[in-house]
C-alpha positions as CSV (number, residue, x, y, z in Angstrom):
1,M,0.0,0.0,0.0
2,P,1.5,3.4,-1.0
3,K,2.5,5.6,1.9
4,T,-0.1,8.4,1.0
5,Q,-2.9,5.8,0.8
6,A,-1.9,4.2,4.2
7,K,-1.8,7.7,5.8
8,G,-5.3,8.5,4.4
9,T,-6.6,5.1,5.6
10,S,-5.3,5.7,9.2
11,A,-6.9,9.2,9.1
12,Y,-10.3,7.6,8.5
13,L,-9.7,5.0,11.2
14,F,-8.9,7.7,13.8
15,A,-11.8,9.8,12.6
16,G,-14.2,6.9,12.9
17,L,-12.9,6.1,16.4
18,A,-13.5,9.7,17.5
19,I,-16.9,9.8,15.9
20,L,-17.9,6.6,17.7
21,F,-16.7,8.0,21.1
22,W,-18.5,11.3,20.7
23,S,-21.7,9.5,19.6
24,T,-22.0,8.0,23.0
25,V,-21.5,11.1,25.0
26,S,-25.1,12.5,25.0
27,T,-26.4,9.2,26.4
28,A,-23.5,9.1,28.9
29,F,-24.4,12.7,30.1
30,K,-28.0,11.8,30.9
31,I,-26.9,8.6,32.7
32,C,-24.2,10.4,34.8
33,L,-26.5,13.3,35.7
34,R,-28.9,10.9,37.4
35,C,-26.5,10.6,40.4
36,Q,-24.6,13.9,40.5
37,T,-24.8,17.6,39.6
38,P,-23.2,19.1,36.5
39,T,-20.5,20.7,38.7
40,Q,-19.6,17.4,40.3
41,L,-19.5,15.6,36.9
42,L,-17.4,18.3,35.4
43,L,-14.9,18.3,38.3
44,G,-14.2,14.6,38.0
45,S,-14.2,14.7,34.2
46,T,-11.7,17.5,33.9
47,F,-9.4,15.9,36.4
48,V,-9.4,12.6,34.4
49,S,-8.9,14.5,31.2
50,G,-5.9,16.4,32.6
51,I,-4.3,13.2,33.7
52,V,-4.9,11.5,30.4
53,I,-3.5,14.4,28.4
54,L,-0.4,14.6,30.7
55,L,0.3,10.9,30.0
56,V,0.0,11.6,26.3
57,I,2.5,14.5,26.7
58,F,5.1,12.1,28.3
59,I,4.4,9.4,25.7
60,Q,5.1,11.9,23.0
61,H,8.2,13.2,24.9
62,K,6.9,16.8,25.0
63,Q,7.2,17.3,28.8
64,R,9.9,20.0,28.2
65,L,7.1,22.1,26.5
66,I,4.8,22.0,29.5
67,K,6.2,25.1,31.3
68,P,4.7,28.2,29.7
69,A,7.3,30.4,28.0
70,K,5.4,33.7,28.3
71,L,2.9,35.3,30.5
72,K,0.7,35.7,27.4
73,E,0.5,31.9,27.2
74,V,-0.7,31.6,30.8
75,A,-3.3,34.3,30.2
76,Y,-4.6,32.5,27.1
77,S,-4.8,29.2,29.0
78,A,-6.6,30.9,31.9
79,I,-9.2,32.6,29.6
80,L,-9.8,29.5,27.4
81,G,-10.0,27.2,30.4
82,F,-12.7,29.4,31.9
83,L,-14.7,29.4,28.7
84,N,-14.2,25.7,27.9
85,P,-14.3,23.4,29.8
86,F,-15.5,25.3,32.8
87,L,-18.3,27.6,31.6
88,Y,-19.2,25.6,28.4
89,Y,-19.8,22.3,30.2
90,L,-21.6,23.8,33.2
91,V,-24.1,25.4,30.8
92,L,-24.3,22.4,28.5
93,L,-24.8,19.8,31.3
94,K,-27.5,22.0,32.8
95,A,-29.3,21.9,29.4
96,Y,-29.0,18.1,29.4
97,M,-30.7,18.0,32.8
98,I,-33.7,19.9,31.5
99,L,-34.0,18.7,27.9
100,P,-34.4,15.2,26.4
101,A,-30.9,14.0,25.2
102,Q,-32.0,14.0,21.6
103,E,-32.9,17.8,21.7
104,A,-29.8,18.8,23.6
105,Q,-27.4,17.1,21.3
106,A,-29.2,18.3,18.2
107,L,-29.1,21.9,19.3
108,N,-25.5,21.6,20.3
109,Y,-24.6,21.5,16.6
110,I,-25.5,25.1,16.2
111,W,-21.9,25.8,17.5
112,V,-20.7,25.5,13.8
113,V,-23.2,28.2,12.9
114,M,-22.1,30.4,15.8
115,I,-18.5,30.1,14.6
116,S,-19.6,31.5,11.2
117,L,-21.4,34.4,12.8
118,L,-18.6,35.2,15.3
119,S,-15.9,34.9,12.6
120,I,-17.1,38.2,11.2
121,P,-16.2,40.4,14.2
122,I,-13.4,38.2,15.6
123,L,-11.5,37.0,12.5
124,K,-12.7,40.0,10.3
125,Q,-14.2,37.7,7.7
126,K,-16.7,39.1,5.2
127,P,-20.1,37.4,5.1
128,V,-21.5,36.3,1.8
129,F,-25.1,35.4,0.7
130,R,-24.5,31.7,1.1
131,D,-23.1,32.1,4.6
132,I,-26.2,34.2,5.7
133,S,-28.7,31.8,4.0
134,G,-26.9,28.8,5.6
135,V,-27.2,30.4,9.0
136,L,-30.9,31.0,8.5
137,I,-31.5,27.4,7.4
138,S,-29.7,26.1,10.5
139,F,-31.5,28.4,12.9
140,C,-34.8,27.2,11.3
141,G,-33.8,23.7,12.4
142,A,-33.1,25.0,15.9
143,V,-36.6,26.5,16.0
144,V,-38.2,23.3,14.8
145,I,-36.5,21.4,17.7
146,A,-37.3,24.1,20.2
147,F,-41.0,24.1,19.4
148,R,-41.0,20.3,19.0
149,G,-42.7,20.7,15.6
150,D,-45.8,22.3,17.1
151,F,-46.3,25.8,15.7
152,T,-50.0,26.0,16.8
153,H,-48.9,27.6,20.1
154,V,-46.1,30.1,19.8
155,R,-44.0,29.0,22.8
156,F,-40.9,27.0,23.4
157,A,-41.5,23.6,25.0
158,E,-38.5,24.1,27.4
159,P,-37.4,27.7,27.2
160,L,-34.7,27.5,29.8
161,G,-33.2,24.2,28.4
162,V,-33.2,25.6,24.9
163,S,-31.6,28.9,26.0
164,L,-28.9,27.0,27.8
165,A,-28.2,24.7,24.9
166,L,-27.9,27.6,22.5
167,L,-25.8,29.6,25.0
168,S,-23.4,26.7,25.2
169,T,-22.9,26.8,21.5
170,L,-22.0,30.5,21.7
171,I,-19.5,29.8,24.5
172,W,-17.9,27.0,22.5
173,A,-17.7,29.1,19.3
174,V,-15.9,32.0,21.2
175,S,-13.5,29.6,22.8
176,W,-12.8,27.9,19.5
177,L,-12.1,31.1,17.6
178,Y,-9.7,32.5,20.3
179,N,-8.1,29.0,20.5
180,V,-7.1,29.5,16.8
181,K,-5.0,32.5,17.8
182,D,-2.9,30.4,20.3
183,N,-0.1,28.9,18.3
184,R,1.3,26.5,20.9
185,D,1.5,22.8,20.5
186,S,-2.1,21.5,20.5
187,V,-1.6,18.8,23.2
188,I,0.3,21.2,25.5
189,K,-2.4,23.8,25.0
190,L,-5.1,21.3,25.7
191,F,-3.4,20.2,29.0
192,W,-3.2,23.7,30.4
193,I,-6.8,24.5,29.4
194,F,-8.0,21.5,31.4
195,V,-5.7,22.4,34.3
196,F,-7.4,25.8,34.6
197,G,-10.8,24.3,33.9
198,F,-10.3,21.9,36.8
199,V,-9.2,24.7,39.1
200,Y,-12.2,26.9,38.3
201,T,-14.6,24.0,38.8
202,L,-13.0,23.0,42.1
203,I,-13.3,26.6,43.4
204,Y,-16.9,26.8,42.1
205,S,-17.8,23.5,43.7
206,L,-16.4,24.5,47.1
207,C,-18.1,27.9,47.0
208,T,-21.5,26.4,46.1
209,G,-21.2,23.5,48.6
210,Q,-21.3,20.9,45.8
211,F,-17.9,19.3,46.5
212,A,-18.2,15.7,47.3
213,I,-16.2,12.5,47.0
214,P,-17.8,10.6,44.2
215,G,-19.1,7.0,44.7
216,I,-18.1,4.2,42.4
217,V,-20.9,4.7,39.9
218,A,-20.3,8.5,39.7
219,M,-16.6,7.9,39.4
220,E,-17.1,5.5,36.5
221,G,-19.2,8.1,34.7
222,E,-16.7,10.9,35.3
223,T,-13.9,8.6,34.0
224,Y,-15.9,7.8,30.9
225,I,-16.7,11.5,30.1
226,G,-13.2,12.5,30.9
227,L,-11.8,9.9,28.5
228,F,-14.3,9.9,25.6
229,E,-15.7,13.4,25.6
230,M,-12.9,15.6,26.7
231,G,-9.5,13.9,26.8
232,I,-8.4,11.1,24.5
233,T,-11.0,11.7,21.8
234,F,-9.7,15.2,21.1
235,I,-6.3,13.8,20.7
236,V,-7.6,11.0,18.4
237,W,-9.4,13.6,16.3
238,M,-6.3,15.8,16.0
239,M,-4.4,12.7,14.9
240,A,-7.0,12.1,12.2
241,L,-6.7,15.7,10.9
242,K,-2.9,15.4,11.0
243,K,-2.8,12.3,8.9
244,A,-5.6,13.4,6.5
245,T,-4.7,13.9,2.9
246,S,-7.9,16.1,2.7
247,T,-8.9,17.9,5.9
248,A,-12.3,18.8,4.5
249,K,-13.3,15.2,3.9
250,I,-12.4,14.3,7.4
251,T,-14.1,17.2,9.1
252,N,-17.3,16.6,7.2
253,L,-17.5,13.1,8.7
254,I,-18.3,14.8,12.1
255,F,-21.8,15.3,10.9
256,I,-22.4,11.6,11.0
257,T,-22.1,11.8,14.8
258,P,-25.5,13.3,15.8
259,F,-27.4,10.6,13.8
260,I,-25.4,7.7,15.4
261,S,-26.0,9.5,18.7
262,L,-29.8,9.5,18.2
263,L,-29.7,5.8,17.6
264,I,-27.8,5.2,20.8
265,I,-30.1,7.5,22.7
266,N,-33.1,5.6,21.5
267,R,-31.6,2.2,22.3
268,V,-30.0,2.9,25.7
269,L,-32.2,5.7,27.1
270,G,-35.4,4.5,25.5
271,E,-36.2,8.0,24.1
272,K,-38.5,7.8,21.2
273,I,-36.9,10.0,18.5
274,A,-39.3,12.7,17.4
275,L,-39.8,13.6,13.8
276,S,-39.2,17.3,14.9
277,T,-35.8,16.3,16.2
278,L,-34.8,14.6,12.9
279,A,-36.3,17.4,10.8
280,G,-34.6,20.1,12.9
281,L,-31.2,18.3,12.9
282,A,-31.4,17.8,9.1
283,L,-32.0,21.5,8.7
284,I,-29.1,22.4,11.0
285,I,-26.6,20.1,9.2
286,G,-28.0,21.0,5.8
287,G,-27.4,24.7,6.5
288,I,-23.8,24.0,7.7
289,L,-23.0,21.9,4.6
290,W,-24.6,24.6,2.3
291,Q,-22.1,27.1,3.8
292,Q,-19.2,24.8,3.3
293,I,-20.0,24.0,-0.3
294,G,-20.1,27.7,-0.9
295,R,-16.7,28.2,0.6
296,K,-15.2,25.4,-1.4
297,E,-16.7,26.8,-4.7
298,A,-15.4,30.3,-3.8
299,K,-11.9,28.9,-3.1
300,Q,-11.9,27.1,-6.5
301,L,-12.9,30.3,-8.3
302,N,-10.1,32.3,-6.6
303,T,-7.5,29.7,-7.6
């Protein structure tokens, strides 16, 4: 097998593994939140993630890079760690407590749309018609999910849950865009972000009286989330992108995740998947892909 072909195959294998892991997370969130608060789950998960990423750093012999070289790097890590994992997961997990898993995970994909919108003021990108129309299509999908397909009464089925789910996408998008500006090694950067995220969560849990030593069941859930939502899966995904011969083809595979996730939610949690969820999710993903096709065409015209 040619070297390029082997590299491309391994990229798809890593991507498939990451997609499989992420597809289980919505179900895992709902199960874990049965026995602990979002703060408690986040505290244990960020601790596990930090340990896992530290082990990866030593395996890759990058431990000499751990110490920040500049005060600016510490500041970036502190800010990004506050945004994500601390604030992002607190808001997202609260949304999962309120909403059915199928709705929370579908609405979560609006983060891609939020990135498109925030790229205008943060990255100084100029919007085009296809971007605007794609955003509108995706937000129509969010509205379908929020109203659960019932437009006879103009009200959200779960206004707080929907608001928190959408707020989490905004937080994620902001953290992602500012993360792009940090040029450090990705694994080192990830380690420090989780260190700060853990510290923020620990302080918050102590201040709110939520700190508690987890039981065996809670600890198993924290370990699972720490490994397969936050820690190792990010590294597997980065390896997939690094080995990819076409980054676009690999990144587009991520949109398989919500549909696999819906299947797992149905089988494990017993949630009956509503037509409004499927229709809304299809609109959200459709709007995102519509934007991406437009960018690809524009790039080809410019070259």
